[in-house]
PLY file of the C-alpha trace (Angstrom):
ply
format ascii 1.0
element vertex 507
property float x
property float y
property float z
element edge 506
property int vertex1
property int vertex2
end_header
0.00 0.00 0.00
1.46 3.36 -1.05
1.32 6.37 1.25
0.65 10.04 0.65
4.10 11.58 0.21
3.65 15.24 -0.64
3.59 18.57 1.17
0.54 19.79 -0.73
-1.13 18.43 -3.84
-3.13 20.32 -6.48
-5.63 17.99 -8.14
-7.03 19.12 -11.51
-10.19 17.22 -12.42
-10.65 16.99 -16.18
-13.95 15.10 -15.66
-15.89 15.19 -18.97
-14.28 18.43 -20.06
-12.19 16.49 -22.57
-15.51 16.51 -24.45
-14.82 13.01 -25.79
-12.12 14.58 -27.98
-8.69 13.02 -27.50
-6.77 15.96 -28.96
-8.70 18.40 -26.82
-7.88 16.30 -23.75
-4.19 16.27 -24.68
-4.24 20.07 -25.05
-5.79 20.45 -21.58
-3.13 18.23 -19.99
-0.29 20.04 -21.78
-1.58 23.46 -20.68
-2.16 22.40 -17.07
1.14 20.50 -16.82
3.01 23.66 -17.78
1.28 25.60 -15.01
1.98 22.90 -12.41
5.64 22.64 -13.37
6.16 26.40 -13.69
4.82 26.86 -10.15
6.99 23.96 -8.91
4.20 22.25 -6.99
2.94 18.68 -6.77
0.14 18.30 -9.28
-2.22 15.61 -10.47
-4.68 15.24 -13.32
-7.85 13.37 -12.43
-10.08 11.32 -14.75
-13.53 9.86 -14.18
-14.28 6.29 -15.28
-17.74 4.86 -16.00
-18.32 1.69 -17.99
-21.35 3.14 -19.73
-22.61 -0.13 -21.20
-23.31 -1.45 -17.69
-23.40 1.81 -15.72
-26.49 3.18 -17.53
-29.71 1.17 -17.69
-30.47 -0.05 -21.25
-33.71 1.91 -21.46
-31.87 5.16 -20.70
-29.08 4.92 -23.28
-31.13 6.71 -25.88
-32.98 10.00 -25.29
-33.00 9.71 -21.51
-34.45 12.57 -19.51
-32.24 11.71 -16.51
-29.71 14.41 -15.70
-26.06 13.80 -16.73
-26.64 10.69 -18.86
-26.60 12.48 -22.23
-23.37 14.26 -21.28
-21.72 11.00 -20.23
-22.66 9.34 -23.49
-21.68 12.22 -25.78
-18.26 12.70 -24.16
-17.26 9.04 -24.08
-13.59 8.17 -24.64
-12.22 4.75 -25.44
-9.77 2.98 -23.12
-6.91 3.45 -25.58
-7.58 7.21 -25.53
-7.37 7.30 -21.75
-4.10 5.38 -21.99
-2.75 8.05 -24.34
-3.80 10.80 -21.91
-2.28 8.90 -18.98
1.03 8.53 -20.82
1.17 12.31 -21.30
0.49 12.89 -17.59
3.39 10.63 -16.66
5.64 12.20 -19.29
4.97 15.62 -17.75
5.88 14.32 -14.25
2.40 14.69 -12.80
0.49 12.24 -10.66
-2.55 10.43 -12.03
-5.84 10.07 -10.16
-9.10 8.50 -11.25
-12.63 8.42 -9.87
-14.45 5.12 -10.53
-18.23 5.06 -10.51
-18.56 1.28 -10.85
-16.61 -1.82 -9.86
-15.20 -2.65 -13.29
-13.67 0.83 -13.46
-11.68 0.02 -10.30
-10.12 -2.93 -12.12
-9.13 -0.60 -14.97
-7.55 1.86 -12.53
-5.45 -0.90 -10.97
-4.41 -2.26 -14.37
-3.41 1.21 -15.62
-1.41 1.91 -12.41
-2.97 5.16 -11.29
-1.35 6.77 -8.24
-4.57 7.39 -6.31
-8.25 6.45 -6.40
-10.79 9.20 -5.76
-14.15 8.52 -4.16
-16.77 10.99 -5.41
-19.18 12.44 -2.86
-22.08 10.65 -4.57
-20.27 7.31 -4.06
-19.27 7.82 -0.43
-22.16 5.65 0.83
-22.04 3.15 -2.07
-20.70 0.32 0.07
-20.34 -2.30 -2.70
-18.21 0.16 -4.71
-16.26 1.21 -1.62
-15.51 -2.44 -0.84
-14.08 -2.85 -4.33
-12.03 0.34 -4.00
-10.66 -0.79 -0.63
-9.40 -4.02 -2.23
-7.39 -2.18 -4.90
-4.31 -1.54 -2.71
-4.10 2.10 -3.83
-4.32 5.18 -1.55
-7.79 6.71 -1.52
-8.91 10.35 -1.57
-12.57 10.62 -0.53
-14.85 13.62 -0.94
-17.52 14.22 1.70
-20.06 16.49 -0.03
-23.52 16.00 1.43
-22.34 13.73 4.26
-23.31 14.19 7.89
-20.46 13.91 10.39
-21.66 10.45 11.48
-21.54 9.35 7.83
-17.98 10.68 7.53
-17.15 8.73 10.72
-18.43 5.57 9.06
-16.47 6.24 5.86
-13.20 6.85 7.75
-13.69 3.74 9.92
-14.49 1.63 6.86
-11.16 2.37 5.18
-9.20 2.33 8.45
-10.43 -1.19 9.24
-9.26 -2.34 5.81
-5.79 -0.80 6.18
-6.30 1.72 3.36
-4.36 4.97 3.35
-7.10 7.63 3.26
-7.24 11.38 2.69
-10.52 13.17 3.44
-11.75 16.09 1.35
-14.15 18.65 2.75
-16.49 19.26 -0.16
-19.69 21.19 -0.85
-21.62 19.66 -3.76
-23.26 22.83 -5.02
-22.10 23.95 -8.48
-20.87 26.69 -8.22
-20.75 27.06 -4.42
-22.03 30.39 -3.01
-20.03 32.08 -0.24
-22.51 31.26 2.52
-22.23 27.51 1.85
-18.48 26.90 2.10
-18.38 25.79 5.78
-14.57 25.88 5.78
-14.49 25.34 9.56
-15.24 21.72 8.65
-11.50 21.45 7.91
-10.76 22.25 11.57
-13.28 19.65 12.67
-11.82 17.01 10.35
-8.25 17.70 11.54
-9.31 17.26 15.17
-11.62 14.30 14.60
-9.39 12.39 12.16
-5.79 13.27 13.17
-4.31 10.27 11.32
-5.70 11.34 7.95
-4.64 14.02 5.49
-7.38 16.61 5.07
-8.12 18.42 1.81
-10.56 20.82 0.12
-12.48 19.92 -3.01
-13.82 23.09 -4.51
-16.72 24.07 -6.75
-16.67 27.85 -6.34
-16.58 30.47 -9.06
-13.25 29.93 -10.89
-12.22 33.55 -10.19
-12.71 33.16 -6.44
-9.31 32.26 -4.96
-9.95 33.15 -1.31
-11.47 29.80 -0.23
-8.32 27.93 -1.32
-6.18 30.35 0.65
-8.33 29.94 3.77
-8.34 26.15 3.36
-4.53 26.13 3.19
-4.28 28.34 6.27
-6.57 25.91 8.10
-4.22 23.03 7.27
-5.65 21.45 4.12
-3.02 19.50 2.15
-4.96 18.61 -1.03
-6.72 21.15 -3.23
-9.01 20.11 -6.07
-10.61 22.07 -8.92
-12.43 21.15 -12.12
-10.46 22.25 -15.17
-10.94 22.66 -18.89
-9.94 24.59 -21.99
-12.38 26.89 -23.74
-12.37 26.96 -27.56
-14.76 28.01 -30.30
-16.31 24.55 -30.14
-16.17 23.88 -26.38
-17.41 26.12 -23.57
-16.67 25.70 -19.87
-19.30 25.32 -17.17
-19.64 27.79 -14.27
-17.30 25.93 -11.90
-14.45 24.77 -14.20
-11.21 26.74 -14.39
-9.25 27.65 -17.50
-5.40 27.60 -17.46
-5.11 31.26 -16.42
-7.53 30.74 -13.51
-5.68 27.60 -12.39
-2.39 29.51 -12.45
-3.83 32.35 -10.38
-5.45 29.88 -7.98
-2.18 28.03 -7.33
-0.28 31.31 -6.91
-2.92 32.55 -4.45
-2.51 29.39 -2.36
1.29 29.72 -2.43
0.95 33.34 -1.38
-1.24 32.24 1.55
1.43 29.73 2.55
4.03 32.50 2.55
1.77 34.72 4.65
1.12 32.11 7.35
4.75 30.85 7.41
5.76 27.35 8.46
7.29 28.43 11.79
4.95 27.71 14.69
7.30 29.51 17.07
7.64 32.72 15.10
11.14 33.96 14.31
11.32 37.64 15.18
13.26 39.61 12.59
15.82 42.30 13.42
13.67 44.77 11.47
10.64 44.09 13.69
12.72 44.24 16.88
14.22 47.58 15.86
10.79 48.95 14.94
9.47 48.24 18.44
12.71 49.24 20.16
12.25 52.84 19.04
8.93 52.97 20.93
10.16 51.53 24.25
10.61 53.50 27.44
13.85 53.49 29.41
14.54 53.82 33.14
15.75 57.28 34.24
16.87 58.55 37.66
14.42 60.78 39.52
16.92 62.26 42.01
20.64 62.09 42.84
21.68 58.58 43.91
24.92 57.51 45.64
27.02 54.49 44.64
25.95 51.29 46.42
22.34 52.39 46.88
19.56 49.87 46.38
17.09 51.93 44.36
13.32 51.81 44.67
10.42 52.88 42.48
10.43 56.42 43.94
14.03 56.89 42.71
13.23 56.35 39.02
10.83 57.21 36.22
10.12 55.78 32.75
10.42 57.83 29.58
11.28 57.75 25.89
13.70 57.28 24.25
15.38 54.04 25.22
19.08 54.62 24.51
21.75 52.03 23.73
22.61 49.92 26.79
19.83 51.42 28.93
17.52 49.20 31.01
13.99 49.22 29.57
10.91 49.80 31.71
9.78 46.19 31.44
13.00 45.00 33.13
12.50 47.09 36.27
12.79 45.31 39.63
13.37 46.46 43.21
16.77 44.77 43.54
19.00 47.09 41.45
22.12 48.33 43.30
23.93 51.17 41.49
27.69 50.89 40.91
28.40 54.65 40.73
26.95 58.00 41.69
24.02 59.02 39.49
22.37 62.38 38.97
18.78 63.35 38.31
17.64 62.48 34.76
20.61 60.12 34.14
19.77 56.96 32.22
20.07 53.71 34.16
22.35 51.32 32.23
22.84 47.59 32.59
26.54 48.25 33.08
25.79 50.67 35.92
23.98 48.28 38.25
24.33 44.91 39.88
21.55 43.21 37.95
19.95 40.35 39.95
19.82 36.89 38.46
16.46 35.14 38.23
15.26 33.86 41.57
14.26 30.24 42.03
10.66 31.36 42.26
10.87 33.16 38.91
12.44 30.13 37.23
9.61 27.94 38.51
6.98 30.50 37.48
8.31 30.60 33.92
8.42 26.81 33.79
4.84 26.54 35.00
3.77 29.03 32.33
5.39 26.79 29.70
3.79 23.67 31.20
0.34 25.30 31.14
0.81 26.19 27.49
1.89 22.61 26.67
-1.20 21.25 28.44
-3.34 23.65 26.41
-1.70 22.44 23.19
-2.36 18.86 24.29
-5.99 19.75 25.10
-5.59 18.14 28.53
-8.26 19.68 30.75
-7.84 19.62 34.53
-10.05 20.62 37.42
-8.62 22.44 40.45
-8.32 19.37 42.65
-4.65 18.51 42.22
-1.32 19.51 43.65
1.94 20.20 41.90
5.46 18.87 42.29
8.22 20.65 40.43
11.01 18.06 40.46
14.44 19.72 40.15
16.93 16.98 41.01
20.00 19.03 40.02
18.75 22.32 41.44
16.10 24.82 40.39
18.64 26.66 38.24
19.00 23.49 36.11
15.28 22.66 35.96
15.02 23.27 32.21
17.55 20.46 31.68
16.74 18.05 34.51
13.31 17.54 35.98
9.60 17.29 35.34
6.38 18.91 36.46
4.08 16.40 38.14
0.37 17.00 38.71
-0.86 14.65 41.43
-4.52 13.95 40.69
-5.38 10.82 42.74
-3.45 8.83 45.33
-5.44 6.00 46.92
-4.95 2.26 46.39
-4.54 3.47 42.82
-2.72 6.61 41.75
-2.97 8.95 38.77
-0.54 11.69 37.77
-0.21 13.94 34.75
3.47 14.55 33.99
4.73 17.39 31.82
8.24 17.42 30.40
9.38 20.60 28.70
11.48 20.39 25.54
14.95 19.09 26.36
14.16 17.97 29.91
15.35 14.64 31.34
14.27 12.79 34.47
17.21 10.94 36.10
17.59 7.17 36.35
15.73 5.71 39.34
13.51 2.85 40.53
10.61 2.47 42.97
10.75 0.00 45.82
6.99 -0.61 46.00
5.19 1.22 43.22
4.25 -0.31 39.85
3.43 2.28 37.19
2.33 2.55 33.57
3.04 5.56 31.37
0.68 6.50 28.55
1.62 9.36 26.24
-1.14 11.92 25.68
0.77 14.46 23.58
4.22 14.79 22.04
6.83 12.05 22.23
8.63 10.51 25.17
11.93 8.67 25.17
12.28 6.01 27.86
15.02 3.76 29.12
13.52 0.88 31.08
15.74 -1.91 32.35
18.35 -0.92 29.74
15.90 -0.89 26.81
15.37 2.43 24.99
11.94 3.10 23.46
10.22 6.04 21.84
6.59 6.45 22.89
4.09 8.37 20.77
0.52 9.40 21.69
-1.51 6.43 22.88
1.50 4.18 23.48
2.24 2.76 26.94
5.17 1.51 28.99
4.99 -0.66 32.11
7.56 -0.14 34.88
7.55 -2.76 37.62
8.94 -2.26 41.15
12.73 -2.42 41.31
13.23 -1.70 37.59
15.65 1.10 36.72
14.15 3.68 34.39
14.54 7.24 33.14
12.70 9.35 30.59
13.24 12.47 28.52
11.61 14.48 25.75
13.21 16.33 22.86
10.21 18.50 21.90
8.03 18.34 25.00
5.56 15.73 26.19
2.46 15.25 28.34
1.85 11.76 29.66
-0.27 10.01 32.21
1.11 7.85 34.99
-1.27 5.23 36.38
0.17 3.32 39.33
-0.30 1.67 42.65
-0.17 3.96 45.70
2.56 6.60 45.68
4.88 6.87 48.70
7.23 9.81 49.20
10.17 7.62 50.29
9.83 5.10 47.46
12.31 6.42 44.83
15.96 5.39 44.65
18.24 7.28 42.21
21.41 6.04 40.57
22.92 9.47 41.30
23.81 9.21 45.01
23.82 13.00 45.35
20.08 13.03 44.62
19.46 10.31 47.22
21.21 12.48 49.85
18.87 15.44 49.20
15.81 16.00 51.32
12.49 15.91 49.48
12.18 19.67 49.96
15.60 20.20 48.33
14.68 18.33 45.15
11.01 19.31 44.83
9.01 22.52 45.00
5.34 21.97 45.75
2.08 23.90 45.57
-1.56 23.06 46.21
-2.41 24.25 42.67
-0.84 26.78 40.37
-3.21 29.62 41.10
-1.11 32.74 41.60
1.92 30.98 43.16
1.32 32.36 46.68
2.02 29.04 48.37
5.03 27.76 46.42
7.59 26.35 48.85
0 1
1 2
2 3
3 4
4 5
5 6
6 7
7 8
8 9
9 10
10 11
11 12
12 13
13 14
14 15
15 16
16 17
17 18
18 19
19 20
20 21
21 22
22 23
23 24
24 25
25 26
26 27
27 28
28 29
29 30
30 31
31 32
32 33
33 34
34 35
35 36
36 37
37 38
38 39
39 40
40 41
41 42
42 43
43 44
44 45
45 46
46 47
47 48
48 49
49 50
50 51
51 52
52 53
53 54
54 55
55 56
56 57
57 58
58 59
59 60
60 61
61 62
62 63
63 64
64 65
65 66
66 67
67 68
68 69
69 70
70 71
71 72
72 73
73 74
74 75
75 76
76 77
77 78
78 79
79 80
80 81
81 82
82 83
83 84
84 85
85 86
86 87
87 88
88 89
89 90
90 91
91 92
92 93
93 94
94 95
95 96
96 97
97 98
98 99
99 100
100 101
101 102
102 103
103 104
104 105
105 106
106 107
107 108
108 109
109 110
110 111
111 112
112 113
113 114
114 115
115 116
116 117
117 118
118 119
119 120
120 121
121 122
122 123
123 124
124 125
125 126
126 127
127 128
128 129
129 130
130 131
131 132
132 133
133 134
134 135
135 136
136 137
137 138
138 139
139 140
140 141
141 142
142 143
143 144
144 145
145 146
146 147
147 148
148 149
149 150
150 151
151 152
152 153
153 154
154 155
155 156
156 157
157 158
158 159
159 160
160 161
161 162
162 163
163 164
164 165
165 166
166 167
167 168
168 169
169 170
170 171
171 172
172 173
173 174
174 175
175 176
176 177
177 178
178 179
179 180
180 181
181 182
182 183
183 184
184 185
185 186
186 187
187 188
188 189
189 190
190 191
191 192
192 193
193 194
194 195
195 196
196 197
197 198
198 199
199 200
200 201
201 202
202 203
203 204
204 205
205 206
206 207
207 208
208 209
209 210
210 211
211 212
212 213
213 214
214 215
215 216
216 217
217 218
218 219
219 220
220 221
221 222
222 223
223 224
224 225
225 226
226 227
227 228
228 229
229 230
230 231
231 232
232 233
233 234
234 235
235 236
236 237
237 238
238 239
239 240
240 241
241 242
242 243
243 244
244 245
245 246
246 247
247 248
248 249
249 250
250 251
251 252
252 253
253 254
254 255
255 256
256 257
257 258
258 259
259 260
260 261
261 262
262 263
263 264
264 265
265 266
266 267
267 268
268 269
269 270
270 271
271 272
272 273
273 274
274 275
275 276
276 277
277 278
278 279
279 280
280 281
281 282
282 283
283 284
284 285
285 286
286 287
287 288
288 289
289 290
290 291
291 292
292 293
293 294
294 295
295 296
296 297
297 298
298 299
299 300
300 301
301 302
302 303
303 304
304 305
305 306
306 307
307 308
308 309
309 310
310 311
311 312
312 313
313 314
314 315
315 316
316 317
317 318
318 319
319 320
320 321
321 322
322 323
323 324
324 325
325 326
326 327
327 328
328 329
329 330
330 331
331 332
332 333
333 334
334 335
335 336
336 337
337 338
338 339
339 340
340 341
341 342
342 343
343 344
344 345
345 346
346 347
347 348
348 349
349 350
350 351
351 352
352 353
353 354
354 355
355 356
356 357
357 358
358 359
359 360
360 361
361 362
362 363
363 364
364 365
365 366
366 367
367 368
368 369
369 370
370 371
371 372
372 373
373 374
374 375
375 376
376 377
377 378
378 379
379 380
380 381
381 382
382 383
383 384
384 385
385 386
386 387
387 388
388 389
389 390
390 391
391 392
392 393
393 394
394 395
395 396
396 397
397 398
398 399
399 400
400 401
401 402
402 403
403 404
404 405
405 406
406 407
407 408
408 409
409 410
410 411
411 412
412 413
413 414
414 415
415 416
416 417
417 418
418 419
419 420
420 421
421 422
422 423
423 424
424 425
425 426
426 427
427 428
428 429
429 430
430 431
431 432
432 433
433 434
434 435
435 436
436 437
437 438
438 439
439 440
440 441
441 442
442 443
443 444
444 445
445 446
446 447
447 448
448 449
449 450
450 451
451 452
452 453
453 454
454 455
455 456
456 457
457 458
458 459
459 460
460 461
461 462
462 463
463 464
464 465
465 466
466 467
467 468
468 469
469 470
470 471
471 472
472 473
473 474
474 475
475 476
476 477
477 478
478 479
479 480
480 481
481 482
482 483
483 484
484 485
485 486
486 487
487 488
488 489
489 490
490 491
491 492
492 493
493 494
494 495
495 496
496 497
497 498
498 499
499 500
500 501
501 502
502 503
503 504
504 505
505 506
């Protein structure tokens, strides 16, 4: 089974816009291939297969009043023509996708070695066809137009149970789609509800409307689909199919959106932006003459523009500055002119708790107020960002539950428990463990059992939230391989609080 291996994929659905004319189809593919390759993106051309002799009831093959049938019949291409079109797609280094509307078309797709199978919205509850598609061994892209969320649940579970690699397309099956029907927040819902699947956006809006694609990309869609065609004197395009110029502008709009949102989650602050704000900051100035060695207070200073080079800014003020030389009224207070206090243990812990709260928010781990906190700093508070963990004690009876947060780069030292048996289960991020000499990487949902007397340690490169379920916790139950830790009192290696509130009761 192949996987989806692209950053973003632009799918161009030729549908019946080849008009049953091989040369016209070749011209469409040539024009669209140039646009895809010029924009240096992953692109695919998509066909639609229907075996019309069996797909359409015999009584409706001539002069049927049923919608679509006449168009299907009048734009029919032979298999050899599709093979010619497919060869051109491959020659132009594009991917090939096909939507089957009947079981025999799936066999053709497999035989012709298409890269992906597309499930049309109208087929997303056609279980006999879906069963055939699932047996093909080809990754599936499924549109969800007209489906309720419970029906999407069923579709996703169906392919998951059969081991099929599945991408899910939010889709609105109104042609063209008006602005009040897009429901693009569905992409957010799909990302949360189906985190293992790639999410995309299959579009039917006015071909000159590029904003929905940009919003879809910003929301995290990875596949973008449009109907395409080529207008000539003989062939006209429908209201939702894009010509080459519109496809080019659509792709460029999406790429522009990608540039606007940036790929950096933790934003890199440019020197230009820093300088722009720096010119608006206030500096600390002396309010009256001060003698060398004086510990200055708020009444001795004032804040004003401009902030000059080397001056302490207003946001860095604290009550612990001791001046190194005599200062006069209206002098600037410089970093070089004071003994600047280092961060206190309490400030280090505060900052760490802020980071832990943010990581819990990212993990969507919701807590009530009935827990207490242990900040484990085995090598000292000043080294907490390297060695330690933040432990939220939720329950401690015959059974025990803790939520443990490790910040990026933190490690918990090697130790064992004399009485306690515990199981870790990762909720968010990744956790590296060494248990009885065996190193394992745990991802969300994965567990590790640690029995009494077994040496273990754990660490996280990018941050992790995990649950510890155990037998009763005892404060004197941990033995560390580092004898210096064993010689510390519990108060020396842990800071505790009833809850994180406003930190009044941190010890």
